[in-house]
C-alpha positions as CSV (number, residue, x, y, z in Angstrom):
1,X,7.1,12.6,-24.3
2,X,9.0,13.5,-21.1
3,X,7.0,13.9,-17.6
4,X,8.2,16.2,-15.2
5,X,7.6,16.1,-11.5
6,X,8.4,17.5,-8.5
7,X,6.6,17.2,-5.3
8,X,7.2,18.4,-1.5
9,X,6.6,14.4,0.3
10,X,7.3,16.4,3.8
11,X,9.2,13.0,4.4
12,X,10.7,10.6,2.0
13,X,8.9,8.0,3.6
14,X,5.9,9.8,4.3
15,X,3.4,9.4,1.4
16,X,4.0,5.7,2.1
17,X,1.0,6.1,4.9
18,X,-1.5,7.7,2.5
19,X,-3.2,5.9,-0.5
20,X,-2.6,5.2,-3.5
21,X,0.7,5.0,-1.9
22,X,0.3,2.5,1.0
23,X,-0.8,-0.6,-0.8
24,X,2.3,-1.1,-2.5
25,X,4.8,0.6,-0.4
26,X,7.7,1.2,-2.5
27,X,9.3,4.3,-5.1
28,X,9.2,2.1,-7.8
29,X,5.3,1.7,-7.6
30,X,5.0,5.7,-6.4
31,X,7.1,6.6,-9.6
32,X,4.5,4.5,-12.1
33,X,1.5,6.2,-10.6
34,X,2.6,9.3,-11.2
35,X,4.0,8.4,-14.7
36,X,6.6,10.4,-14.0
37,X,10.0,10.2,-15.9
38,X,11.5,13.0,-13.5
39,X,10.6,13.6,-10.3
40,X,12.2,16.0,-8.1
41,X,11.1,15.8,-4.0
42,X,12.4,17.7,-1.1
43,X,11.8,18.5,2.3
44,X,14.0,14.4,2.8
45,X,13.9,15.1,5.8
46,X,16.8,12.4,6.2
47,X,20.6,12.1,6.3
48,X,23.0,10.7,4.5
49,X,23.1,7.3,6.8
50,X,19.2,7.2,6.5
51,X,19.5,6.1,2.6
52,X,18.7,2.8,2.6
53,X,18.9,0.0,-0.6
54,X,14.7,0.8,-1.6
55,X,15.6,4.1,-2.1
56,X,18.9,4.2,-4.0
57,X,18.9,0.9,-6.3
58,X,15.7,1.4,-7.7
59,X,15.7,-0.9,-11.1
60,X,16.0,1.5,-13.8
61,X,16.6,4.8,-11.8
62,X,19.0,6.6,-10.9
63,X,19.0,9.0,-8.3
64,X,20.7,11.9,-6.9
65,X,20.4,13.9,-3.4
66,X,21.5,17.0,-1.7
67,X,21.4,16.3,2.0
68,X,21.7,18.5,5.0
69,X,25.5,18.3,6.1
70,X,24.5,20.1,10.3
71,X,21.0,20.3,10.7
72,X,19.3,16.4,11.3
73,X,16.0,15.5,9.7
74,X,16.2,19.2,8.0
75,X,15.3,20.4,4.2
76,X,16.8,17.6,1.6
77,X,16.1,17.1,-2.1
78,X,16.3,14.0,-4.3
79,X,15.8,13.6,-8.4
80,X,15.1,10.2,-9.9
81,X,15.4,10.2,-13.2
82,X,13.7,6.8,-15.6
83,X,17.3,5.4,-17.3
84,X,15.0,4.4,-20.0
85,X,13.7,8.4,-21.3
86,X,16.5,10.4,-20.0
87,X,20.2,10.2,-19.1
88,X,21.9,13.6,-17.8
89,X,25.1,14.5,-18.5
90,X,26.1,16.4,-15.5
91,X,25.1,16.8,-11.7
92,X,25.9,19.2,-9.3
93,X,24.9,19.9,-5.5
94,X,24.3,23.7,-4.1
95,X,23.4,27.1,-5.7
96,X,26.9,29.0,-5.7
97,X,29.1,25.3,-6.5
98,X,31.3,25.8,-3.1
99,X,30.5,22.2,-2.7
100,X,33.0,19.8,-3.9
101,X,32.4,16.5,-6.4
102,X,33.0,13.2,-4.1
103,X,36.0,12.6,-4.7
104,X,37.7,15.6,-5.1
105,X,38.7,18.4,-3.1
106,X,38.6,21.4,-5.7
107,X,35.0,22.8,-5.4
108,X,32.4,22.6,-8.6
109,X,33.0,26.6,-9.4
110,X,36.7,25.8,-9.6
111,X,36.5,23.3,-12.3
112,X,37.1,23.5,-15.8
113,X,34.4,25.2,-17.9
114,X,34.3,21.3,-19.5
115,X,33.6,19.8,-16.3
116,X,31.1,21.8,-14.5
117,X,27.6,22.8,-15.5
118,X,28.9,26.7,-15.1
119,X,26.9,30.1,-14.4
120,X,28.4,30.4,-10.9
121,X,28.5,33.6,-9.3
122,X,30.9,36.2,-10.1
123,X,32.7,37.8,-7.1
124,X,30.8,41.1,-7.9
125,X,27.7,39.9,-7.8
126,X,28.4,37.2,-4.5
127,X,29.4,41.2,-2.9
128,X,25.6,42.0,-4.0
129,X,24.5,39.4,-1.6
130,X,23.1,40.4,1.9
131,X,26.1,41.8,3.9
132,X,25.4,39.0,7.1
133,X,25.1,36.4,4.9
134,X,27.6,33.4,5.2
135,X,27.5,32.7,1.5
136,X,28.8,29.6,1.9
137,X,26.3,28.4,4.2
138,X,24.0,28.7,1.4
139,X,24.9,24.8,0.4
140,X,25.2,23.4,3.5
141,X,21.3,22.9,3.6
142,X,20.8,20.5,1.3
143,X,18.0,22.6,-0.9
144,X,19.1,22.6,-4.3
145,X,20.4,20.1,-7.0
146,X,21.3,21.1,-10.7
147,X,21.2,18.1,-13.3
148,X,22.3,19.5,-17.2
149,X,20.7,17.4,-20.2
150,X,21.6,18.4,-23.7
151,X,18.1,20.3,-24.1
152,X,18.6,22.1,-20.8
153,X,19.5,22.5,-17.3
154,X,17.3,21.1,-14.6
155,X,17.1,22.7,-11.0
156,X,15.7,21.3,-8.1
157,X,14.8,23.5,-5.2
158,X,13.8,23.5,-1.7
159,X,14.2,27.5,-1.1
160,X,13.7,28.9,2.4
161,X,10.4,29.3,4.1
162,X,9.5,32.6,5.7
163,X,10.1,31.6,9.5
164,X,8.4,34.9,11.4
165,X,11.2,37.4,10.0
166,X,14.3,34.9,11.8
167,X,15.9,34.1,8.9
168,X,15.1,37.0,6.2
169,X,18.6,37.7,4.8
170,X,19.6,33.7,4.3
171,X,16.1,33.7,2.7
172,X,16.9,36.4,0.5
173,X,20.3,35.8,-0.5
174,X,19.1,32.4,-1.4
175,X,16.8,33.5,-4.0
176,X,19.1,36.4,-5.0
177,X,21.9,33.4,-5.8
178,X,19.2,31.1,-7.4
179,X,18.0,34.0,-9.4
180,X,21.3,35.2,-10.7
181,X,23.0,31.6,-11.3
182,X,19.8,31.1,-14.0
183,X,20.7,34.4,-15.4
184,X,24.1,33.4,-15.7
185,X,22.6,30.2,-17.4
186,X,20.3,32.0,-19.9
187,X,23.2,34.5,-20.7
188,X,25.8,31.6,-21.7
189,X,22.6,30.2,-23.6
190,X,21.5,27.8,-21.9
191,X,17.9,26.9,-21.2
192,X,16.3,26.7,-17.7
193,X,14.2,24.3,-16.1
194,X,13.3,25.3,-12.7
195,X,11.7,23.1,-10.3
196,X,10.1,23.0,-6.6
197,X,8.7,24.3,-3.1
198,X,9.8,28.1,-3.8
199,X,8.0,29.2,-0.6
200,X,6.8,32.6,-2.6
201,X,3.3,33.0,-3.9
202,X,3.0,35.1,-7.1
203,X,0.5,37.5,-6.7
204,X,-3.5,37.7,-5.1
205,X,-4.8,34.5,-6.8
206,X,-2.2,32.3,-5.8
207,X,-2.8,32.9,-1.6
208,X,-6.6,32.1,-0.7
209,X,-7.9,34.9,1.1
210,X,-4.8,36.9,0.5
211,X,-6.8,40.6,-0.5
212,X,-8.7,40.0,3.1
213,X,-5.1,39.3,4.8
214,X,-3.6,42.1,3.0
215,X,-6.7,45.0,4.3
216,X,-6.2,43.8,7.4
217,X,-2.6,44.2,7.6
218,X,-2.8,47.7,6.1
219,X,-1.1,46.9,2.7
220,X,-1.6,48.5,-0.7
221,X,-1.3,45.6,-3.4
222,X,2.4,47.7,-4.7
223,X,3.4,46.8,-1.4
224,X,2.7,43.2,-1.0
225,X,4.0,43.0,-4.5
226,X,7.2,44.6,-3.3
227,X,8.0,42.3,-0.6
228,X,11.1,40.9,-1.1
229,X,11.3,38.1,-2.3
230,X,8.1,38.6,-4.4
231,X,9.8,40.9,-5.7
232,X,12.7,39.0,-7.1
233,X,10.7,35.3,-8.5
234,X,8.2,38.2,-10.3
235,X,11.1,40.1,-12.0
236,X,12.4,36.7,-12.9
237,X,8.7,35.5,-15.0
238,X,7.5,36.4,-18.4
239,X,4.0,38.1,-17.3
240,X,5.8,38.5,-13.6
241,X,3.9,41.8,-12.0
242,X,6.5,44.2,-11.0
243,X,5.2,47.4,-9.7
244,X,7.2,50.4,-11.1
245,X,10.1,50.6,-12.5
246,X,12.6,46.8,-12.8
247,X,15.9,46.7,-10.6
248,X,19.1,46.9,-12.4
249,X,20.1,43.2,-14.2
250,X,16.6,42.1,-14.1
251,X,15.5,44.2,-17.0
252,X,14.4,41.4,-19.0
253,X,12.7,38.3,-17.7
254,X,13.6,34.6,-18.5
255,X,11.2,32.1,-17.2
256,X,7.8,31.2,-17.9
257,X,5.3,29.6,-15.6
258,X,3.9,26.7,-16.8
259,X,0.8,25.7,-14.9
260,X,-0.3,29.3,-14.9
261,X,0.1,30.1,-18.4
262,X,-2.0,27.2,-19.6
263,X,-4.4,27.9,-16.4
264,X,-4.2,32.0,-16.5
265,X,-7.8,32.4,-15.1
266,X,-7.9,29.7,-12.5
267,X,-8.1,30.0,-8.7
268,X,-7.9,28.3,-5.8
269,X,-4.8,26.6,-8.0
270,X,-2.9,26.0,-4.4
271,X,-0.6,23.5,-4.4
272,X,0.0,23.6,-0.3
273,X,-2.3,23.9,3.1
274,X,-1.4,24.5,6.1
275,X,-1.6,20.7,7.8
276,X,-1.8,22.1,11.9
277,X,-5.7,23.6,10.5
278,X,-6.8,21.2,8.6
279,X,-6.8,23.6,5.8
280,X,-6.8,21.7,2.8
281,X,-10.2,20.1,2.7
282,X,-11.3,23.8,2.4
283,X,-9.0,24.3,0.1
284,X,-7.4,27.2,2.3
285,X,-3.7,27.3,0.8
286,X,-1.4,28.7,-1.4
287,X,0.6,28.1,-4.8
288,X,4.7,28.5,-4.1
289,X,5.1,25.0,-6.0
290,X,6.3,25.5,-9.6
291,X,7.7,24.5,-13.1
292,X,9.5,26.9,-15.0
293,X,11.1,26.9,-18.0
294,X,12.8,28.9,-20.5
295,X,11.0,31.7,-22.3
296,X,12.1,29.9,-25.6
297,X,11.4,26.3,-24.6
298,X,7.8,27.5,-23.8
299,X,6.3,25.9,-27.2
300,X,7.8,22.5,-25.7
301,X,5.2,22.1,-23.4
302,X,1.6,20.9,-24.1
303,X,0.4,20.4,-20.3
304,X,0.5,21.5,-17.1
305,X,-1.2,21.3,-14.1
306,X,-1.2,20.3,-10.1
307,X,-2.7,17.3,-9.0
308,X,-4.4,18.0,-5.6
309,X,-6.3,15.1,-5.3
310,X,-3.4,12.7,-4.6
311,X,-2.4,13.3,-0.7
312,X,1.2,12.2,0.9
313,X,1.5,15.1,2.4
314,X,0.6,19.2,2.9
315,X,1.7,19.9,-0.5
316,X,0.7,18.3,-4.0
317,X,2.4,17.0,-6.9
318,X,2.8,19.8,-10.1
319,X,3.9,18.0,-13.7
320,X,4.7,19.5,-16.9
321,X,4.6,17.1,-19.6
322,X,6.8,18.0,-23.3
323,X,5.6,17.2,-27.1
324,X,7.5,14.1,-28.5
325,X,8.6,16.2,-30.8
326,X,10.1,20.0,-30.0
327,X,11.2,23.2,-32.5
328,X,14.6,24.8,-32.1
329,X,14.3,28.6,-32.2
330,X,17.6,29.3,-31.2
331,X,21.5,28.2,-31.5
332,X,22.7,27.2,-28.0
333,X,25.8,26.1,-26.7
334,X,24.9,22.4,-26.1
335,X,24.4,19.3,-28.0
336,X,21.8,21.3,-29.8
337,X,23.8,23.1,-32.0
338,X,24.0,20.5,-34.6
339,X,19.5,21.8,-35.3
340,X,18.0,24.0,-37.7
341,X,16.7,26.7,-36.4
342,X,12.8,26.1,-37.3
343,X,14.2,22.3,-37.3
344,X,12.3,19.8,-35.1
345,X,13.9,17.1,-32.9
346,X,13.0,14.3,-30.7
347,X,12.8,14.8,-27.4
348,X,14.8,12.0,-26.1
349,X,17.2,12.8,-29.1
350,X,17.3,16.3,-26.7
351,X,17.4,14.5,-22.8
352,X,20.0,11.5,-23.5
353,X,24.4,12.2,-23.9
354,X,25.0,12.0,-27.7
355,X,24.6,8.5,-30.1
356,X,22.0,7.4,-26.8
357,X,19.4,7.8,-29.3
358,X,18.7,8.9,-32.6
359,X,15.1,10.6,-34.1
360,X,13.9,8.9,-30.8
361,X,15.3,5.0,-31.3
362,X,17.8,4.0,-29.2
363,X,21.3,3.2,-30.7
364,X,22.7,1.6,-27.3
365,X,21.7,0.9,-23.5
366,X,22.0,3.1,-21.2
367,X,25.6,1.1,-19.7
368,X,25.9,1.9,-15.6
369,X,30.2,2.2,-15.8
370,X,30.3,4.9,-18.7
371,X,26.2,7.0,-18.2
372,X,26.8,7.1,-14.3
373,X,27.5,10.3,-12.9
374,X,30.0,10.3,-10.1
375,X,27.1,12.4,-8.0
376,X,24.8,9.4,-8.2
377,X,23.9,7.6,-5.0
378,X,24.6,4.3,-6.7
379,X,27.5,4.6,-6.2
380,X,27.7,6.2,-2.6
381,X,30.5,4.0,-0.5
382,X,27.6,2.7,0.9
383,X,26.2,0.9,-1.6
384,X,29.2,0.0,-3.9
385,X,31.6,-0.9,-1.3
386,X,30.1,-4.0,0.1
387,X,31.2,-7.6,0.9
388,X,28.8,-10.3,0.4
389,X,28.8,-12.9,4.0
390,X,30.1,-15.7,1.4
391,X,33.1,-14.2,1.7
392,X,33.4,-15.3,4.9
393,X,33.2,-18.4,4.6
394,X,34.9,-19.0,0.5
395,X,37.6,-17.2,1.8
396,X,40.0,-19.0,4.5
397,X,43.4,-17.2,5.9
398,X,46.3,-19.4,5.3
399,X,49.1,-18.9,7.8
400,X,52.9,-20.3,7.0
401,X,54.3,-23.4,8.7
402,X,56.7,-21.2,10.1
403,X,53.9,-19.3,12.4
404,X,52.1,-22.3,13.2
405,X,55.2,-24.4,14.8
406,X,55.8,-22.3,18.0
407,X,52.4,-21.5,18.9
408,X,51.4,-25.6,18.6
409,X,54.8,-25.8,21.2
410,X,52.9,-23.0,23.0
411,X,49.4,-24.9,23.2
412,X,50.7,-28.1,24.0
413,X,53.3,-26.9,26.9
414,X,49.5,-25.1,28.3
415,X,47.6,-27.8,27.6
416,X,51.0,-30.5,29.3
417,X,50.5,-28.1,31.9
418,X,46.6,-27.9,32.4
419,X,47.1,-31.9,32.8
420,X,49.6,-31.5,35.4
421,X,46.9,-29.2,37.0
422,X,44.5,-31.1,37.2
423,X,46.4,-34.4,38.8
424,X,45.1,-36.2,41.9
425,X,45.7,-34.4,45.6
426,X,44.7,-37.3,47.3
427,X,46.9,-40.6,48.3
428,X,44.3,-43.0,47.6
429,X,46.3,-45.7,44.8
430,X,43.3,-45.5,42.8
431,X,44.2,-41.5,41.5
432,X,47.8,-42.5,41.3
433,X,47.1,-45.0,39.0
434,X,44.4,-42.8,37.2
435,X,47.5,-40.3,37.3
436,X,49.7,-41.6,35.5
437,X,47.5,-42.9,33.3
438,X,46.7,-39.2,32.8
439,X,50.5,-38.3,32.0
440,X,50.7,-41.5,29.6
441,X,48.1,-40.4,27.4
442,X,49.1,-36.7,27.5
443,X,52.5,-37.3,26.7
444,X,51.8,-39.7,23.9
445,X,49.7,-37.4,22.2
446,X,52.1,-35.2,22.2
447,X,54.6,-37.4,21.2
448,X,52.7,-37.6,18.3
449,X,52.1,-34.2,17.5
450,X,56.0,-33.6,17.5
451,X,56.8,-36.4,15.1
452,X,58.3,-38.3,17.7
453,X,56.2,-41.7,18.5
454,X,58.6,-43.5,20.3
455,X,59.1,-40.8,22.9
456,X,57.9,-41.9,26.4
457,X,58.0,-38.5,27.9
458,X,57.8,-35.2,26.7
459,X,60.6,-32.6,26.9
460,X,58.3,-29.7,27.9
461,X,56.6,-32.5,31.0
462,X,58.8,-31.7,34.7
463,X,60.4,-35.1,36.8
464,X,58.1,-34.8,39.4
465,X,54.8,-33.3,40.3
466,X,54.4,-30.5,42.6
467,X,52.8,-32.0,46.5
468,X,49.2,-30.7,47.5
469,X,49.7,-28.0,49.7
470,X,46.9,-28.8,53.2
471,X,45.5,-25.2,52.5
472,X,44.3,-26.1,49.1
473,X,45.1,-24.2,45.9
474,X,43.7,-21.0,45.2
475,X,43.1,-22.5,41.0
476,X,41.3,-25.3,43.1
477,X,37.7,-25.9,41.4
478,X,35.0,-26.9,43.8
479,X,32.1,-28.8,43.0
480,X,28.6,-28.1,43.9
481,X,25.8,-30.4,45.1
482,X,22.6,-30.2,43.7
483,X,21.4,-29.6,46.8
484,X,22.9,-26.1,47.2
485,X,22.2,-25.4,43.4
486,X,18.5,-25.9,43.5
487,X,18.5,-24.1,46.6
488,X,20.3,-21.0,44.6
489,X,17.5,-21.7,41.8
490,X,14.7,-21.6,44.4
491,X,15.9,-18.4,46.1
492,X,16.2,-16.2,42.1
493,X,12.9,-17.6,41.2
494,X,11.3,-16.1,44.3
495,X,9.8,-12.2,44.0
496,X,7.4,-10.6,41.8
497,X,8.5,-11.6,38.2
498,X,6.2,-9.5,36.1
499,X,3.6,-6.3,36.5
500,X,1.0,-8.9,36.4
501,X,1.6,-9.8,39.8
502,X,0.4,-6.7,41.5
503,X,-3.1,-7.7,39.9
504,X,-3.5,-11.4,40.7
505,X,-5.7,-13.3,43.2
506,X,-3.3,-14.2,46.4
507,X,-3.3,-17.4,47.3
508,X,-5.0,-18.4,50.9
509,X,-1.7,-19.7,53.4
510,X,-1.1,-22.9,54.3
511,X,-3.4,-24.9,57.3
512,X,-1.1,-24.4,60.4
513,X,-1.4,-27.7,61.6
514,X,0.2,-29.5,58.3
515,X,2.8,-26.6,58.4
516,X,4.0,-27.7,62.5
517,X,3.4,-31.7,60.9
518,X,6.1,-31.0,58.1
519,X,8.3,-29.1,59.7
520,X,9.3,-31.5,62.6
521,X,10.4,-34.1,60.9
522,X,13.4,-31.1,59.3
523,X,14.7,-30.7,63.0
524,X,16.0,-33.5,64.2
525,X,17.8,-32.2,67.1
526,X,14.4,-30.5,68.5
527,X,12.5,-33.7,68.6
528,X,13.4,-35.6,71.6
529,X,13.2,-32.5,73.5
530,X,10.3,-31.5,72.5
531,X,9.2,-35.5,73.8
532,X,10.7,-34.9,76.6
533,X,9.0,-32.0,78.3
534,X,5.1,-32.6,79.1
535,X,5.1,-29.2,80.5
536,X,5.5,-28.2,76.9
537,X,3.1,-30.1,74.6
538,X,0.5,-28.8,77.4
539,X,1.1,-25.1,77.2
540,X,1.0,-25.7,73.4
541,X,-2.3,-23.8,72.3
542,X,-4.6,-26.5,70.4
543,X,-4.9,-25.8,66.2
544,X,-8.0,-23.7,65.3
545,X,-11.5,-25.1,64.0
546,X,-11.8,-24.4,60.8
547,X,-14.5,-21.9,61.0
548,X,-11.7,-19.5,63.4
549,X,-9.9,-20.8,59.5
550,X,-12.2,-18.7,57.5
551,X,-13.0,-16.1,59.7
552,X,-9.0,-14.9,60.1
553,X,-9.0,-15.9,55.7
554,X,-11.7,-13.3,55.4
555,X,-10.2,-10.5,57.1
556,X,-7.2,-10.3,55.0
557,X,-8.4,-11.4,51.5
558,X,-11.5,-9.9,49.6
559,X,-14.5,-12.8,48.6
560,X,-14.4,-11.7,45.4
561,X,-10.8,-11.4,44.5
562,X,-12.2,-9.9,41.0
563,X,-13.7,-7.0,42.5
564,X,-10.6,-6.2,44.1
565,X,-9.0,-6.1,40.6
566,X,-11.2,-4.2,39.3
567,X,-11.2,-1.8,41.3
568,X,-7.3,-1.6,41.7
569,X,-7.4,-0.7,37.5
570,X,-10.1,1.6,38.4
571,X,-8.1,3.9,40.8
572,X,-4.5,3.4,38.4
573,X,-6.7,3.9,35.5
574,X,-8.0,7.2,37.3
575,X,-4.2,8.7,38.1
576,X,-3.1,8.2,34.7
577,X,-5.6,9.2,32.7
578,X,-6.0,12.2,31.0
579,X,-8.9,14.7,30.7
580,X,-11.9,14.3,28.7
581,X,-11.6,17.0,25.5
582,X,-14.1,19.9,25.5
583,X,-17.2,19.4,22.7
584,X,-17.6,22.3,20.0
585,X,-20.3,23.9,19.1
586,X,-21.0,21.0,16.4
587,X,-20.9,18.1,19.3
588,X,-17.6,16.5,18.7
589,X,-14.4,16.7,20.6
590,X,-11.9,19.3,20.7
591,X,-8.5,19.1,19.5
592,X,-5.7,20.5,21.4
593,X,-2.5,22.8,19.2
594,X,-0.1,24.8,20.7
595,X,0.7,28.7,20.3
596,X,3.8,28.8,18.6
597,X,3.4,33.1,18.0
598,X,6.0,34.7,20.1
599,X,4.3,36.7,23.1
600,X,2.6,36.0,26.7
601,X,1.2,33.3,25.0
602,X,3.8,31.6,23.2
603,X,4.0,27.3,24.3
604,X,0.4,27.1,25.9
605,X,-2.1,24.6,24.4
606,X,-5.7,25.4,23.5
607,X,-8.3,23.5,22.4
608,X,-10.6,24.2,19.3
609,X,-13.1,22.5,16.6
610,X,-11.4,19.9,14.6
611,X,-13.3,20.4,11.5
612,X,-11.4,21.7,8.9
613,X,-11.8,25.5,8.1
614,X,-13.7,26.6,5.7
615,X,-12.6,28.4,2.0
616,X,-12.9,32.0,4.1
617,X,-10.3,30.9,6.1
618,X,-12.1,31.9,9.3
619,X,-14.5,30.4,11.6
620,X,-17.7,30.3,11.0
621,X,-20.6,29.7,13.4
622,X,-23.9,26.8,12.0
623,X,-21.5,26.1,8.8
624,X,-20.2,22.3,8.2
625,X,-16.3,24.3,8.5
626,X,-14.7,24.8,11.6
627,X,-16.7,26.7,14.6
628,X,-15.5,29.3,17.2
629,X,-15.5,27.1,19.8
630,X,-12.0,27.9,21.8
631,X,-10.8,27.0,25.5
632,X,-7.3,27.5,27.3
633,X,-6.6,24.1,28.3
634,X,-5.4,25.6,32.0
635,X,-8.2,26.5,32.2
636,X,-10.6,23.2,30.8
637,X,-11.5,21.5,34.0
638,X,-12.7,18.3,32.4
639,X,-16.9,18.8,33.3
C-alpha cells in the first residue's frame, strides 16, 4: 500500500507550534505520525536561502521544492517521498515547462521526449489563455511540482486564491494551463494524480452556508456553478456538475474526486477554515484541498478521507491509500506496458524504477548516486558542496623556498630597523651598554638566520645610529602612569550605566565637615594662607547640627524610597499601557481586527467577540458561539 497525503501547512514550520508535532518538532516524526509515503505540502512561505538541513537531509526521504523566484515568504510547494516505498523517475517544476532543470539552460518543454514528462501546452493552447497574462509568470511563483512514477504523473499544486478580483486573469490562466496539460498527458496515455490546494470548491455541499450566501447575492445555482474557475474544475471531474453544454475541448472528464466519491453524501467535509474569524471550532469552512486521480486508476484506491482533527494550519491534511495489488485495465506509455489487461500488479513494482522491485520484493536498494533526480533538494549546492572544518587544519598550504627567502630578508630588515628605533635616547652609560647589547643580540639572530654565525655585523644594519632630536620623534612611545590610567577609568565609569539607575534609591549626600577635612590636605598651597589669616576662620559659618542635616535631607529625598519607585513605575505604566479591551455579551474580553475590505472603513480597527463563529456562519444571541458585539476602536474610550 502507498499512502499519499496533501496538506497546506501555511508555513513549513507552522505545524510545530501545535500538538502532536510540537513534542518532537522534526519532519521525520511528522511524516511517521501521518503514516504517509508521499506528502505534498503547499504554502511553504520560504525562499531557497531558508532551506535547512532538517528540511532537506532527512534520512530515508527524498525531497523536491518549487519556491517563488521573486516574492518573499509567499506560496511554495514541496514533495517528500519515502525511499523505501517509492522513487520517481523524473521531476519538473512548473505547469507549462518554462523553467530550466538545474545546471541547464534548456527549458523542460524543449528537452527531448525521453528526458521530459511531456504534455506541454501547444502554441495554440497558449494563445487561448487570457490575453493580458504573462505566460512564463505562471511558473515563477512556486506553485507546481510534477513527479513522474512508472504508474502515474503526480502534480503537487498550490492554485492562486481569489484576491477580491485583483488577480482573476492569473487565477483563471493558471487553472486553464493546469487543466490543459493534464488533458494532454491523458491523451498521451499517462495516468495523472492531481493533489493540493486548488482554491476552488465543487458545489454547494463543499462550502458552509453556500445556499444562503448564494441567495443573498441574488445568484441562481447555475450561475454559482458557472463561475469561471468552478466551471473549468467541474468539467475536469467525473460526476462534475456542469450547467448547459460542455466547452469545446472539455467534452470528456478525465479525473476522479476520491474523497467525494468515497463519501458522496457527507456534509461538513471541509478542509479549510478562516483563521481570522476562528471558524474551525464551529466547522464553518470549505473543501478546497483535493486528491484527484485518472478515471482509469480509480479502482487502485481503497480509502480516502480528510484528517480534520489534526491541527497545525488553517487547512487539514487529506489522504488517499492505494491497494497492495492494483488491476491493469489498459495499456499505457509507461513502464506498465508489459502488463496485460486485467492482470494485477503489486503497487511497489509500479512506484519505483524498473528492476528495483519484483512482485513487491525489493531486488536492489535505493542508490543515491543513481536514483536521485537533478531537481532533488539533496543536490542543491548548499548541501553538497560543503567543506568540513577539519580541512582547515589538516591541509596546510606549503610555499616554495624561493618565495620564502625574500620574505625572510624583509622581515629581518624590519626587525633590525625596529631594534634601532627602540634604542637609547639618553646619554647615560647604562643605556649605551644596554643598547649595544641589544644590537649585538639582533646581529647574532640575523646572522644565524642567514647561516653566518661568525659574522659580527648585519649587512642590513647601518654603521651609525641616528642621534635623537631634542623635540622627540613622532613615533616615540609615551608610557602612561598608573594614576592617569586609574583617573581615566574612573571617569569612564561615571554616569548612568543602565535604565535600572532611574529606579534605584539615591544615596544621602556626604557630610560637609568630613568633605572639608578630606579636601584640605589635597591642596597644600592653600593651607598656609588659611592658617595665617585668622579673619577667614572667623567668617566661616559653623558646621550644621545633625537635626539640620536631617531636615535638609528630608527636603530632597523621600522617607520611603520604595513608595517613590512604585509611583514612578505606575506613572510610566499608565503612559505606555494600552486601553483595556471591551467586554462582549459573554463577559469575555473582545479581540481586535482590522478592516481589509475596500471602502471608506478600510484599515480601521474594531473589537468583536472572541468566540468562534457558529455553524450558521452568523453572529448569534444567547448561544455558545460568537455574539453580535462590535465596537470601533476609535470609539472605545477604555472604560
